[in-house]
mmCIF file as gemmi writes it, N, C-alpha and C atoms, coordinates in Angstrom:
data_model
loop_
_atom_site.group_PDB
_atom_site.id
_atom_site.type_symbol
_atom_site.label_atom_id
_atom_site.label_alt_id
_atom_site.label_comp_id
_atom_site.label_asym_id
_atom_site.label_entity_id
_atom_site.label_seq_id
_atom_site.pdbx_PDB_ins_code
_atom_site.Cartn_x
_atom_site.Cartn_y
_atom_site.Cartn_z
_atom_site.occupancy
_atom_site.B_iso_or_equiv
_atom_site.pdbx_formal_charge
_atom_site.auth_seq_id
_atom_site.auth_asym_id
_atom_site.pdbx_PDB_model_num
ATOM 1 N N . MET Axp A 1 ? -47.126 154.275 157.74 1 0 ? 1 A 1
ATOM 2 C CA . MET Axp A 1 ? -46.787 153.367 156.42 1 0 ? 1 A 1
ATOM 3 C C . MET Axp A 1 ? -47.055 152.137 156.68 1 0 ? 1 A 1
ATOM 4 N N . THR Axp A 2 ? -47.517 151.89 154.836 1 0 ? 2 A 1
ATOM 5 C CA . THR Axp A 2 ? -48.689 150.827 154.558 1 0 ? 2 A 1
ATOM 6 C C . THR Axp A 2 ? -47.173 150.03 153.702 1 0 ? 2 A 1
ATOM 7 N N . VAL Axp A 3 ? -47.116 148.511 153.163 1 0 ? 3 A 1
ATOM 8 C CA . VAL Axp A 3 ? -46.728 147.684 152.543 1 0 ? 3 A 1
ATOM 9 C C . VAL Axp A 3 ? -47.588 147.094 151.522 1 0 ? 3 A 1
ATOM 10 N N . LEU Axp A 4 ? -47.523 147.255 150.505 1 0 ? 4 A 1
ATOM 11 C CA . LEU Axp A 4 ? -47.828 146.312 149.589 1 0 ? 4 A 1
ATOM 12 C C . LEU Axp A 4 ? -46.947 145.409 149.075 1 0 ? 4 A 1
ATOM 13 N N . ILE Axp A 5 ? -46.819 143.71 149.138 1 0 ? 5 A 1
ATOM 14 C CA . ILE Axp A 5 ? -45.78 143.232 148.575 1 0 ? 5 A 1
ATOM 15 C C . ILE Axp A 5 ? -46.929 141.68 147.987 1 0 ? 5 A 1
ATOM 16 N N . LEU Axp A 6 ? -46.345 142.2 146.576 1 0 ? 6 A 1
ATOM 17 C CA . LEU Axp A 6 ? -46.302 140.328 145.393 1 0 ? 6 A 1
ATOM 18 C C . LEU Axp A 6 ? -45.879 139.969 145.472 1 0 ? 6 A 1
ATOM 19 N N . PRO Axp A 7 ? -45.716 138.411 144.527 1 0 ? 7 A 1
ATOM 20 C CA . PRO Axp A 7 ? -43.964 138.259 144.188 1 0 ? 7 A 1
ATOM 21 C C . PRO Axp A 7 ? -44.268 138.582 142.88 1 0 ? 7 A 1
ATOM 22 N N . ASN Axp A 8 ? -42.991 138.534 142.622 1 0 ? 8 A 1
ATOM 23 C CA . ASN Axp A 8 ? -42.721 138.35 140.879 1 0 ? 8 A 1
ATOM 24 C C . ASN Axp A 8 ? -42.137 137.489 139.658 1 0 ? 8 A 1
ATOM 25 N N . ALA Axp A 9 ? -41.839 137.538 139.371 1 0 ? 9 A 1
ATOM 26 C CA . ALA Axp A 9 ? -40.496 136.627 138.622 1 0 ? 9 A 1
ATOM 27 C C . ALA Axp A 9 ? -39.67 136.62 137.937 1 0 ? 9 A 1
ATOM 28 N N . ARG Axp A 10 ? -38.906 137.828 139.224 1 0 ? 10 A 1
ATOM 29 C CA . ARG Axp A 10 ? -37.801 138.579 138.312 1 0 ? 10 A 1
ATOM 30 C C . ARG Axp A 10 ? -36.274 137.489 140.259 1 0 ? 10 A 1
ATOM 31 N N . THR Axp A 11 ? -35.174 138.068 139.661 1 0 ? 11 A 1
ATOM 32 C CA . THR Axp A 11 ? -34.505 137.325 140.628 1 0 ? 11 A 1
ATOM 33 C C . THR Axp A 11 ? -34.047 139.15 141.148 1 0 ? 11 A 1
ATOM 34 N N . SER Axp A 12 ? -35.011 140.033 140.978 1 0 ? 12 A 1
ATOM 35 C CA . SER Axp A 12 ? -34.599 140.994 142.239 1 0 ? 12 A 1
ATOM 36 C C . SER Axp A 12 ? -36.124 141.861 142.177 1 0 ? 12 A 1
ATOM 37 N N . ASN Axp A 13 ? -36.028 143.095 143.261 1 0 ? 13 A 1
ATOM 38 C CA . ASN Axp A 13 ? -36.998 143.435 144.18 1 0 ? 13 A 1
ATOM 39 C C . ASN Axp A 13 ? -37.217 144.813 143.183 1 0 ? 13 A 1
ATOM 40 N N . ARG Axp A 14 ? -39.303 145.299 143.215 1 0 ? 14 A 1
ATOM 41 C CA . ARG Axp A 14 ? -39.07 145.956 143.089 1 0 ? 14 A 1
ATOM 42 C C . ARG Axp A 14 ? -39.314 147.053 143.943 1 0 ? 14 A 1
ATOM 43 N N . TYR Axp A 15 ? -39.496 148.61 143.701 1 0 ? 15 A 1
ATOM 44 C CA . TYR Axp A 15 ? -39.986 149.44 145.163 1 0 ? 15 A 1
ATOM 45 C C . TYR Axp A 15 ? -40.609 149.932 143.831 1 0 ? 15 A 1
ATOM 46 N N . GLY Axp A 16 ? -42.2 150.768 144.652 1 0 ? 16 A 1
ATOM 47 C CA . GLY Axp A 16 ? -42.951 151.851 144.504 1 0 ? 16 A 1
ATOM 48 C C . GLY Axp A 16 ? -43.378 152.618 145.661 1 0 ? 16 A 1
ATOM 49 N N . PHE Axp A 17 ? -43.63 153.936 145.64 1 0 ? 17 A 1
ATOM 50 C CA . PHE Axp A 17 ? -43.971 155.005 146.697 1 0 ? 17 A 1
ATOM 51 C C . PHE Axp A 17 ? -45.189 155.785 145.645 1 0 ? 17 A 1
ATOM 52 N N . VAL Axp A 18 ? -46.247 155.697 147.457 1 0 ? 18 A 1
ATOM 53 C CA . VAL Axp A 18 ? -46.871 156.368 146.686 1 0 ? 18 A 1
ATOM 54 C C . VAL Axp A 18 ? -47.022 157.169 148.644 1 0 ? 18 A 1
ATOM 55 N N . VAL Axp A 19 ? -47.111 158.934 147.587 1 0 ? 19 A 1
ATOM 56 C CA . VAL Axp A 19 ? -46.769 160.081 148.615 1 0 ? 19 A 1
ATOM 57 C C . VAL Axp A 19 ? -47.738 161.118 147.998 1 0 ? 19 A 1
ATOM 58 N N . SER Axp A 20 ? -49.346 161.268 149.023 1 0 ? 20 A 1
ATOM 59 C CA . SER Axp A 20 ? -49.632 162.708 148.8 1 0 ? 20 A 1
ATOM 60 C C . SER Axp A 20 ? -49.525 163.564 149.247 1 0 ? 20 A 1
ATOM 61 N N . LYS Axp A 21 ? -50.366 164.56 147.872 1 0 ? 21 A 1
ATOM 62 C CA . LYS Axp A 21 ? -50.017 165.495 148.989 1 0 ? 21 A 1
ATOM 63 C C . LYS Axp A 21 ? -50.222 166.422 150.345 1 0 ? 21 A 1
ATOM 64 N N . ARG Axp A 22 ? -50.461 165.458 150.95 1 0 ? 22 A 1
ATOM 65 C CA . ARG Axp A 22 ? -51.011 165.736 152.771 1 0 ? 22 A 1
ATOM 66 C C . ARG Axp A 22 ? -49.488 164.9 153.53 1 0 ? 22 A 1
ATOM 67 N N . VAL Axp A 23 ? -48.805 164.938 152.68 1 0 ? 23 A 1
ATOM 68 C CA . VAL Axp A 23 ? -47.49 164.722 153.502 1 0 ? 23 A 1
ATOM 69 C C . VAL Axp A 23 ? -46.588 166.18 153.245 1 0 ? 23 A 1
ATOM 70 N N . GLY Axp A 24 ? -47.175 166.662 151.579 1 0 ? 24 A 1
ATOM 71 C CA . GLY Axp A 24 ? -46.27 168.076 151.672 1 0 ? 24 A 1
ATOM 72 C C . GLY Axp A 24 ? -45.588 168.45 150.638 1 0 ? 24 A 1
ATOM 73 N N . ASN Axp A 25 ? -45.402 169.704 150.947 1 0 ? 25 A 1
ATOM 74 C CA . ASN Axp A 25 ? -45.697 169.821 149.508 1 0 ? 25 A 1
ATOM 75 C C . ASN Axp A 25 ? -44.043 169.227 147.965 1 0 ? 25 A 1
ATOM 76 N N . ALA Axp A 26 ? -43.804 168.789 147.265 1 0 ? 26 A 1
ATOM 77 C CA . ALA Axp A 26 ? -43.606 168.719 146.521 1 0 ? 26 A 1
ATOM 78 C C . ALA Axp A 26 ? -42.129 167.99 146.964 1 0 ? 26 A 1
ATOM 79 N N . VAL Axp A 27 ? -41.119 168.735 147.681 1 0 ? 27 A 1
ATOM 80 C CA . VAL Axp A 27 ? -39.596 169.318 147.68 1 0 ? 27 A 1
ATOM 81 C C . VAL Axp A 27 ? -39.841 167.958 149.225 1 0 ? 27 A 1
ATOM 82 N N . THR Axp A 28 ? -41.089 167.882 150.082 1 0 ? 28 A 1
ATOM 83 C CA . THR Axp A 28 ? -40.377 167.54 151.14 1 0 ? 28 A 1
ATOM 84 C C . THR Axp A 28 ? -41.253 165.527 150.474 1 0 ? 28 A 1
ATOM 85 N N . ARG Axp A 29 ? -41.973 165.876 149.979 1 0 ? 29 A 1
ATOM 86 C CA . ARG Axp A 29 ? -42.064 164.857 149.666 1 0 ? 29 A 1
ATOM 87 C C . ARG Axp A 29 ? -41.36 163.87 148.168 1 0 ? 29 A 1
ATOM 88 N N . ASN Axp A 30 ? -40.636 164.321 147.933 1 0 ? 30 A 1
ATOM 89 C CA . ASN Axp A 30 ? -39.273 164.058 147.486 1 0 ? 30 A 1
ATOM 90 C C . ASN Axp A 30 ? -38.503 163.396 148.103 1 0 ? 30 A 1
ATOM 91 N N . ARG Axp A 31 ? -38.039 164.135 149.779 1 0 ? 31 A 1
ATOM 92 C CA . ARG Axp A 31 ? -37.141 163.898 150.402 1 0 ? 31 A 1
ATOM 93 C C . ARG Axp A 31 ? -37.734 162.663 151.148 1 0 ? 31 A 1
ATOM 94 N N . VAL Axp A 32 ? -38.361 162.123 150.679 1 0 ? 32 A 1
ATOM 95 C CA . VAL Axp A 32 ? -39.594 161.345 151.999 1 0 ? 32 A 1
ATOM 96 C C . VAL Axp A 32 ? -39.364 159.853 151.315 1 0 ? 32 A 1
ATOM 97 N N . LYS Axp A 33 ? -39.619 159.715 149.911 1 0 ? 33 A 1
ATOM 98 C CA . LYS Axp A 33 ? -38.737 158.747 148.108 1 0 ? 33 A 1
ATOM 99 C C . LYS Axp A 33 ? -37.581 159.037 148.38 1 0 ? 33 A 1
ATOM 100 N N . ARG Axp A 34 ? -36.786 159.458 148.638 1 0 ? 34 A 1
ATOM 101 C CA . ARG Axp A 34 ? -35.113 159.203 148.876 1 0 ? 34 A 1
ATOM 102 C C . ARG Axp A 34 ? -34.662 159.01 149.496 1 0 ? 34 A 1
ATOM 103 N N . ARG Axp A 35 ? -34.981 159.274 151.108 1 0 ? 35 A 1
ATOM 104 C CA . ARG Axp A 35 ? -35.288 158.964 152.51 1 0 ? 35 A 1
ATOM 105 C C . ARG Axp A 35 ? -35.633 156.75 152.321 1 0 ? 35 A 1
ATOM 106 N N . LEU Axp A 36 ? -36.873 157.209 152.528 1 0 ? 36 A 1
ATOM 107 C CA . LEU Axp A 36 ? -37.032 155.44 151.348 1 0 ? 36 A 1
ATOM 108 C C . LEU Axp A 36 ? -36.106 154.919 151.079 1 0 ? 36 A 1
ATOM 109 N N . ARG Axp A 37 ? -35.743 155.371 149.473 1 0 ? 37 A 1
ATOM 110 C CA . ARG Axp A 37 ? -34.702 154.725 148.83 1 0 ? 37 A 1
ATOM 111 C C . ARG Axp A 37 ? -32.893 154.054 149.105 1 0 ? 37 A 1
ATOM 112 N N . GLU Axp A 38 ? -33.113 155.09 149.995 1 0 ? 38 A 1
ATOM 113 C CA . GLU Axp A 38 ? -31.287 154.818 150.524 1 0 ? 38 A 1
ATOM 114 C C . GLU Axp A 38 ? -31.668 153.536 151.898 1 0 ? 38 A 1
ATOM 115 N N . ILE Axp A 39 ? -32.537 153.373 152.314 1 0 ? 39 A 1
ATOM 116 C CA . ILE Axp A 39 ? -32.82 152.475 153 1 0 ? 39 A 1
ATOM 117 C C . ILE Axp A 39 ? -32.67 151.17 152.052 1 0 ? 39 A 1
ATOM 118 N N . LEU Axp A 40 ? -33.834 150.918 151.766 1 0 ? 40 A 1
ATOM 119 C CA . LEU Axp A 40 ? -34.132 149.527 150.882 1 0 ? 40 A 1
ATOM 120 C C . LEU Axp A 40 ? -32.801 150.048 150.053 1 0 ? 40 A 1
ATOM 121 N N . ARG Axp A 41 ? -31.948 150.2 149.897 1 0 ? 41 A 1
ATOM 122 C CA . ARG Axp A 41 ? -30.33 150.863 149.051 1 0 ? 41 A 1
ATOM 123 C C . ARG Axp A 41 ? -30.231 149.696 150.429 1 0 ? 41 A 1
ATOM 124 N N . GLN Axp A 42 ? -29.447 149.811 151.581 1 0 ? 42 A 1
ATOM 125 C CA . GLN Axp A 42 ? -28.731 149.91 152.588 1 0 ? 42 A 1
ATOM 126 C C . GLN Axp A 42 ? -28.925 148.494 152.439 1 0 ? 42 A 1
ATOM 127 N N . LEU Axp A 43 ? -30.346 147.949 153.121 1 0 ? 43 A 1
ATOM 128 C CA . LEU Axp A 43 ? -30.625 146.649 153.393 1 0 ? 43 A 1
ATOM 129 C C . LEU Axp A 43 ? -29.94 145.482 152.213 1 0 ? 43 A 1
ATOM 130 N N . ASP Axp A 44 ? -30.731 146.46 150.799 1 0 ? 44 A 1
ATOM 131 C CA . ASP Axp A 44 ? -30.271 145.652 150.036 1 0 ? 44 A 1
ATOM 132 C C . ASP Axp A 44 ? -28.915 145.381 149.309 1 0 ? 44 A 1
ATOM 133 N N . ARG Axp A 45 ? -27.903 146 149.435 1 0 ? 45 A 1
ATOM 134 C CA . ARG Axp A 45 ? -26.76 146.232 149.439 1 0 ? 45 A 1
ATOM 135 C C . ARG Axp A 45 ? -26.231 145.219 151.046 1 0 ? 45 A 1
ATOM 136 N N . ALA Axp A 46 ? -26.746 145.077 151.93 1 0 ? 46 A 1
ATOM 137 C CA . ALA Axp A 46 ? -26.009 143.765 153.018 1 0 ? 46 A 1
ATOM 138 C C . ALA Axp A 46 ? -26.796 142.973 152.965 1 0 ? 46 A 1
ATOM 139 N N . GLU Axp A 47 ? -27.296 142.129 151.91 1 0 ? 47 A 1
ATOM 140 C CA . GLU Axp A 47 ? -28.504 140.659 151.079 1 0 ? 47 A 1
ATOM 141 C C . GLU Axp A 47 ? -28.982 140.877 152.635 1 0 ? 47 A 1
ATOM 142 N N . ARG Axp A 48 ? -29.756 141.842 153.183 1 0 ? 48 A 1
ATOM 143 C CA . ARG Axp A 48 ? -30.94 141.904 154.002 1 0 ? 48 A 1
ATOM 144 C C . ARG Axp A 48 ? -32.891 141.088 152.898 1 0 ? 48 A 1
ATOM 145 N N . LEU Axp A 49 ? -32.876 141.846 151.587 1 0 ? 49 A 1
ATOM 146 C CA . LEU Axp A 49 ? -34.193 141.346 151.151 1 0 ? 49 A 1
ATOM 147 C C . LEU Axp A 49 ? -34.282 139.948 151.116 1 0 ? 49 A 1
ATOM 148 N N . ALA Axp A 50 ? -34.799 139.696 151.067 1 0 ? 50 A 1
ATOM 149 C CA . ALA Axp A 50 ? -35.334 139.279 150.184 1 0 ? 50 A 1
ATOM 150 C C . ALA Axp A 50 ? -35.818 138.396 148.637 1 0 ? 50 A 1
ATOM 151 N N . THR Axp A 51 ? -35.312 137.86 147.479 1 0 ? 51 A 1
ATOM 152 C CA . THR Axp A 51 ? -35.126 138.515 146.588 1 0 ? 51 A 1
ATOM 153 C C . THR Axp A 51 ? -36.812 137.596 145.61 1 0 ? 51 A 1
ATOM 154 N N . GLY Axp A 52 ? -36.708 139.055 145.144 1 0 ? 52 A 1
ATOM 155 C CA . GLY Axp A 52 ? -38.477 138.086 143.63 1 0 ? 52 A 1
ATOM 156 C C . GLY Axp A 52 ? -38.969 139.065 144.712 1 0 ? 52 A 1
ATOM 157 N N . TYR Axp A 53 ? -39.524 140.402 144.251 1 0 ? 53 A 1
ATOM 158 C CA . TYR Axp A 53 ? -40.755 140.582 145.258 1 0 ? 53 A 1
ATOM 159 C C . TYR Axp A 53 ? -41.127 142.446 144.589 1 0 ? 53 A 1
ATOM 160 N N . ASP Axp A 54 ? -42.699 142.099 144.745 1 0 ? 54 A 1
ATOM 161 C CA . ASP Axp A 54 ? -42.454 144.071 144.62 1 0 ? 54 A 1
ATOM 162 C C . ASP Axp A 54 ? -43.564 144.14 145.48 1 0 ? 54 A 1
ATOM 163 N N . CYS Axp A 55 ? -42.358 145.653 145.946 1 0 ? 55 A 1
ATOM 164 C CA . CYS Axp A 55 ? -43.341 146.497 147.097 1 0 ? 55 A 1
ATOM 165 C C . CYS Axp A 55 ? -43.75 147.715 146.658 1 0 ? 55 A 1
ATOM 166 N N . VAL Axp A 56 ? -45.191 148.335 148.098 1 0 ? 56 A 1
ATOM 167 C CA . VAL Axp A 56 ? -44.662 149.808 147.083 1 0 ? 56 A 1
ATOM 168 C C . VAL Axp A 56 ? -45.693 149.943 148.394 1 0 ? 56 A 1
ATOM 169 N N . PHE Axp A 57 ? -45.082 150.567 149.088 1 0 ? 57 A 1
ATOM 170 C CA . PHE Axp A 57 ? -44.938 151.763 149.897 1 0 ? 57 A 1
ATOM 171 C C . PHE Axp A 57 ? -45.476 152.971 150.302 1 0 ? 57 A 1
ATOM 172 N N . ILE Axp A 58 ? -46.944 152.513 150.825 1 0 ? 58 A 1
ATOM 173 C CA . ILE Axp A 58 ? -47.424 153.968 151.376 1 0 ? 58 A 1
ATOM 174 C C . ILE Axp A 58 ? -47.756 154.508 152.655 1 0 ? 58 A 1
ATOM 175 N N . VAL Axp A 59 ? -47.337 156.087 152.611 1 0 ? 59 A 1
ATOM 176 C CA . VAL Axp A 59 ? -46.676 157.064 152.892 1 0 ? 59 A 1
ATOM 177 C C . VAL Axp A 59 ? -47.971 156.934 153.575 1 0 ? 59 A 1
ATOM 178 N N . ARG Axp A 60 ? -48.325 158.047 154.932 1 0 ? 60 A 1
ATOM 179 C CA . ARG Axp A 60 ? -48.999 158.388 155.868 1 0 ? 60 A 1
ATOM 180 C C . ARG Axp A 60 ? -48.51 160.151 155.802 1 0 ? 60 A 1
ATOM 181 N N . PRO Axp A 61 ? -49.203 160.962 156.659 1 0 ? 61 A 1
ATOM 182 C CA . PRO Axp A 61 ? -48.854 162.297 156.409 1 0 ? 61 A 1
ATOM 183 C C . PRO Axp A 61 ? -48.43 162.347 157.756 1 0 ? 61 A 1
ATOM 184 N N . GLY Axp A 62 ? -46.891 162.713 157.457 1 0 ? 62 A 1
ATOM 185 C CA . GLY Axp A 62 ? -46.68 163.3 159.427 1 0 ? 62 A 1
ATOM 186 C C . GLY Axp A 62 ? -45.151 162.298 159.497 1 0 ? 62 A 1
ATOM 187 N N . ILE Axp A 63 ? -44.651 161.694 158.314 1 0 ? 63 A 1
ATOM 188 C CA . ILE Axp A 63 ? -43.765 161.287 158.525 1 0 ? 63 A 1
ATOM 189 C C . ILE Axp A 63 ? -42.345 161.247 157.558 1 0 ? 63 A 1
ATOM 190 N N . ALA Axp A 64 ? -42.623 162.653 157.047 1 0 ? 64 A 1
ATOM 191 C CA . ALA Axp A 64 ? -41.619 163.8 156.895 1 0 ? 64 A 1
ATOM 192 C C . ALA Axp A 64 ? -40.384 164.657 157.489 1 0 ? 64 A 1
ATOM 193 N N . LEU Axp A 65 ? -41.801 164.02 159.111 1 0 ? 65 A 1
ATOM 194 C CA . LEU Axp A 65 ? -40.803 164.956 160.42 1 0 ? 65 A 1
ATOM 195 C C . LEU Axp A 65 ? -40.213 164.412 160.705 1 0 ? 65 A 1
ATOM 196 N N . VAL Axp A 66 ? -40.572 162.423 160.987 1 0 ? 66 A 1
ATOM 197 C CA . VAL Axp A 66 ? -39.859 161.865 161.283 1 0 ? 66 A 1
ATOM 198 C C . VAL Axp A 66 ? -37.664 161.414 161.199 1 0 ? 66 A 1
ATOM 199 N N . PRO Axp A 67 ? -37.055 161.581 162.372 1 0 ? 67 A 1
ATOM 200 C CA . PRO Axp A 67 ? -35.929 161.288 161.819 1 0 ? 67 A 1
ATOM 201 C C . PRO Axp A 67 ? -35.505 160.093 161.016 1 0 ? 67 A 1
ATOM 202 N N . PHE Axp A 68 ? -34.338 160.01 160.198 1 0 ? 68 A 1
ATOM 203 C CA . PHE Axp A 68 ? -34.195 158.578 159.841 1 0 ? 68 A 1
ATOM 204 C C . PHE Axp A 68 ? -34.226 157.292 160.305 1 0 ? 68 A 1
ATOM 205 N N . ALA Axp A 69 ? -33.547 157.913 161.693 1 0 ? 69 A 1
ATOM 206 C CA . ALA Axp A 69 ? -32.805 156.13 161.928 1 0 ? 69 A 1
ATOM 207 C C . ALA Axp A 69 ? -34.335 155.302 162.624 1 0 ? 69 A 1
ATOM 208 N N . GLU Axp A 70 ? -35.208 156.458 162.87 1 0 ? 70 A 1
ATOM 209 C CA . GLU Axp A 70 ? -36.433 156 162.607 1 0 ? 70 A 1
ATOM 210 C C . GLU Axp A 70 ? -37.94 155.583 161.966 1 0 ? 70 A 1
ATOM 211 N N . LEU Axp A 71 ? -37.389 155.594 160.588 1 0 ? 71 A 1
ATOM 212 C CA . LEU Axp A 71 ? -37.824 155.53 160.225 1 0 ? 71 A 1
ATOM 213 C C . LEU Axp A 71 ? -36.77 154.419 158.998 1 0 ? 71 A 1
ATOM 214 N N . ASP Axp A 72 ? -35.499 154.681 159.447 1 0 ? 72 A 1
ATOM 215 C CA . ASP Axp A 72 ? -34.865 152.775 159.429 1 0 ? 72 A 1
ATOM 216 C C . ASP Axp A 72 ? -35.918 151.763 159.868 1 0 ? 72 A 1
ATOM 217 N N . ALA Axp A 73 ? -35.734 152.029 161.497 1 0 ? 73 A 1
ATOM 218 C CA . ALA Axp A 73 ? -36.495 151.265 162.124 1 0 ? 73 A 1
ATOM 219 C C . ALA Axp A 73 ? -37.677 151.041 161.681 1 0 ? 73 A 1
ATOM 220 N N . ALA Axp A 74 ? -38.961 151.313 161.376 1 0 ? 74 A 1
ATOM 221 C CA . ALA Axp A 74 ? -40.63 151.342 161.015 1 0 ? 74 A 1
ATOM 222 C C . ALA Axp A 74 ? -40.254 150.775 159.373 1 0 ? 74 A 1
ATOM 223 N N . VAL Axp A 75 ? -39.13 150.874 158.691 1 0 ? 75 A 1
ATOM 224 C CA . VAL Axp A 75 ? -39.334 149.916 157.926 1 0 ? 75 A 1
ATOM 225 C C . VAL Axp A 75 ? -39.19 148.948 157.309 1 0 ? 75 A 1
ATOM 226 N N . GLN Axp A 76 ? -38.044 148.409 158.828 1 0 ? 76 A 1
ATOM 227 C CA . GLN Axp A 76 ? -37.377 147.752 159.239 1 0 ? 76 A 1
ATOM 228 C C . GLN Axp A 76 ? -38.997 146.53 160.624 1 0 ? 76 A 1
ATOM 229 N N . ALA Axp A 77 ? -39.227 146.909 160.879 1 0 ? 77 A 1
ATOM 230 C CA . ALA Axp A 77 ? -40.092 145.766 161.253 1 0 ? 77 A 1
ATOM 231 C C . ALA Axp A 77 ? -40.763 145.987 160.586 1 0 ? 77 A 1
ATOM 232 N N . LEU Axp A 78 ? -41.412 147.03 159.443 1 0 ? 78 A 1
ATOM 233 C CA . LEU Axp A 78 ? -42.061 146.173 158.057 1 0 ? 78 A 1
ATOM 234 C C . LEU Axp A 78 ? -42.574 144.437 157.097 1 0 ? 78 A 1
ATOM 235 N N . LEU Axp A 79 ? -40.699 145.185 157.41 1 0 ? 79 A 1
ATOM 236 C CA . LEU Axp A 79 ? -40.343 143.862 156.143 1 0 ? 79 A 1
ATOM 237 C C . LEU Axp A 79 ? -40.447 142.657 156.687 1 0 ? 79 A 1
ATOM 238 N N . GLN Axp A 80 ? -40.097 142.415 158.114 1 0 ? 80 A 1
ATOM 239 C CA . GLN Axp A 80 ? -39.652 141.631 159.076 1 0 ? 80 A 1
ATOM 240 C C . GLN Axp A 80 ? -41.612 140.524 159.578 1 0 ? 80 A 1
ATOM 241 N N . ARG Axp A 81 ? -42.746 141.827 159.421 1 0 ? 81 A 1
ATOM 242 C CA . ARG Axp A 81 ? -43.153 141.258 159.855 1 0 ? 81 A 1
ATOM 243 C C . ARG Axp A 81 ? -44.126 140.703 158.187 1 0 ? 81 A 1
ATOM 244 N N . ALA Axp A 82 ? -43.127 141.488 157.03 1 0 ? 82 A 1
ATOM 245 C CA . ALA Axp A 82 ? -44.093 141.025 155.68 1 0 ? 82 A 1
ATOM 246 C C . ALA Axp A 82 ? -42.786 139.551 155.986 1 0 ? 82 A 1
ATOM 247 N N . ARG Axp A 83 ? -42.134 139.31 156.182 1 0 ? 83 A 1
ATOM 248 C CA . ARG Axp A 83 ? -40.989 138.026 156.238 1 0 ? 83 A 1
ATOM 249 C C . ARG Axp A 83 ? -40.65 138.912 155.168 1 0 ? 83 A 1
ATOM 250 N N . LEU Axp A 84 ? -39.584 139.658 154.741 1 0 ? 84 A 1
ATOM 251 C CA . LEU Axp A 84 ? -38.902 140.007 153.353 1 0 ? 84 A 1
ATOM 252 C C . LEU Axp A 84 ? -37.656 140.555 154.084 1 0 ? 84 A 1
ATOM 253 N N . LEU Axp A 85 ? -37.283 140.336 155.229 1 0 ? 85 A 1
ATOM 254 C CA . LEU Axp A 85 ? -36.583 140.619 156.528 1 0 ? 85 A 1
ATOM 255 C C . LEU Axp A 85 ? -35.451 140.259 156.696 1 0 ? 85 A 1
ATOM 256 N N . LEU Axp A 86 ? -34.214 139.364 155.791 1 0 ? 86 A 1
ATOM 257 C CA . LEU Axp A 86 ? -33.329 138.14 156.28 1 0 ? 86 A 1
ATOM 258 C C . LEU Axp A 86 ? -32.469 138.551 157.488 1 0 ? 86 A 1
ATOM 259 N N . PRO Axp A 87 ? -31.74 137.555 158.629 1 0 ? 87 A 1
ATOM 260 C CA . PRO Axp A 87 ? -30.96 137.907 159.795 1 0 ? 87 A 1
ATOM 261 C C . PRO Axp A 87 ? -29.722 138.804 158.869 1 0 ? 87 A 1
ATOM 262 N N . ALA Axp A 88 ? -29.258 139.264 159.62 1 0 ? 88 A 1
ATOM 263 C CA . ALA Axp A 88 ? -28.594 139.911 159.471 1 0 ? 88 A 1
ATOM 264 C C . ALA Axp A 88 ? -26.921 138.309 159.362 1 0 ? 88 A 1
ATOM 265 N N . ARG Axp A 89 ? -26.309 139.077 158.268 1 0 ? 89 A 1
ATOM 266 C CA . ARG Axp A 89 ? -25.488 138.459 158.091 1 0 ? 89 A 1
ATOM 267 C C . ARG Axp A 89 ? -23.45 138.853 158.382 1 0 ? 89 A 1
ATOM 268 N N . THR Axp A 90 ? -23.699 137.741 159.744 1 0 ? 90 A 1
ATOM 269 C CA . THR Axp A 90 ? -22.359 137.66 160.269 1 0 ? 90 A 1
ATOM 270 C C . THR Axp A 90 ? -20.778 138.195 159.598 1 0 ? 90 A 1
ATOM 271 N N . SER Axp A 91 ? -20.057 138.357 159.696 1 0 ? 91 A 1
ATOM 272 C CA . SER Axp A 91 ? -19.03 138.396 158.476 1 0 ? 91 A 1
ATOM 273 C C . SER Axp A 91 ? -17.678 137.442 159.63 1 0 ? 91 A 1
ATOM 274 N N . PRO Axp A 92 ? -16.951 136.715 158.063 1 0 ? 92 A 1
ATOM 275 C CA . PRO Axp A 92 ? -16.459 135.277 158.83 1 0 ? 92 A 1
ATOM 276 C C . PRO Axp A 92 ? -15.389 136.08 159.308 1 0 ? 92 A 1
ATOM 277 N N . PRO Axp A 93 ? -14.411 135.324 160.467 1 0 ? 93 A 1
ATOM 278 C CA . PRO Axp A 93 ? -13.028 136.279 160.782 1 0 ? 93 A 1
ATOM 279 C C . PRO Axp A 93 ? -12.109 136.767 159.219 1 0 ? 93 A 1
ATOM 280 N N . PRO Axp A 94 ? -11.169 137.329 159.694 1 0 ? 94 A 1
ATOM 281 C CA . PRO Axp A 94 ? -10.651 137.533 158.091 1 0 ? 94 A 1
ATOM 282 C C . PRO Axp A 94 ? -8.99 136.651 157.83 1 0 ? 94 A 1
ATOM 283 N N . PHE Axp A 95 ? -8.796 135.601 159.096 1 0 ? 95 A 1
ATOM 284 C CA . PHE Axp A 95 ? -7.768 135.118 159.033 1 0 ? 95 A 1
ATOM 285 C C . PHE Axp A 95 ? -8.315 134.309 159.579 1 0 ? 95 A 1
ATOM 286 N N . ALA Axp A 96 ? -8.589 132.232 159.291 1 0 ? 96 A 1
ATOM 287 C CA . ALA Axp A 96 ? -8.417 131.643 161.008 1 0 ? 96 A 1
ATOM 288 C C . ALA Axp A 96 ? -7.332 130.614 160.622 1 0 ? 96 A 1
ATOM 289 N N . GLU Axp A 97 ? -6.854 130.604 162.121 1 0 ? 97 A 1
ATOM 290 C CA . GLU Axp A 97 ? -5.698 129.442 161.485 1 0 ? 97 A 1
ATOM 291 C C . GLU Axp A 97 ? -5.94 128.035 160.64 1 0 ? 97 A 1
ATOM 292 N N . PRO Axp A 98 ? -4.841 127.069 160.802 1 0 ? 98 A 1
ATOM 293 C CA . PRO Axp A 98 ? -5.657 126.359 160.356 1 0 ? 98 A 1
ATOM 294 C C . PRO Axp A 98 ? -5.897 124.898 161.481 1 0 ? 98 A 1
ATOM 295 N N . GLN Axp A 99 ? -6.48 124.209 161.071 1 0 ? 99 A 1
ATOM 296 C CA . GLN Axp A 99 ? -6.914 123.692 162.382 1 0 ? 99 A 1
ATOM 297 C C . GLN Axp A 99 ? -6.007 121.878 162.177 1 0 ? 99 A 1
ATOM 298 N N . GLY Axp A 100 ? -6.187 121.382 163.848 1 0 ? 100 A 1
ATOM 299 C CA . GLY Axp A 100 ? -4.479 119.645 163.055 1 0 ? 100 A 1
ATOM 300 C C . GLY Axp A 100 ? -3.555 120.09 163.704 1 0 ? 100 A 1
């Protein structure tokens, strides 16, 4: 899988997917795109992605056989190499005792 990234003048990201017929039939290609969208949706909800970019993912044949967890790791690795993946936020404790 390859990702092409360009900055945009928006406050959000836009994603595109190029999945050729070599990947499989229409059902397989659509499943790959749904899985990629879900991975990006989860990263976006966790505020792990830098904003203001257009990203195009070019999918290679064989990706339909990759388990979801491996696909998730591959997408995160690509985004980290592109410096778009932000570190995971740690949540504050639910209740902190006042100091003093």
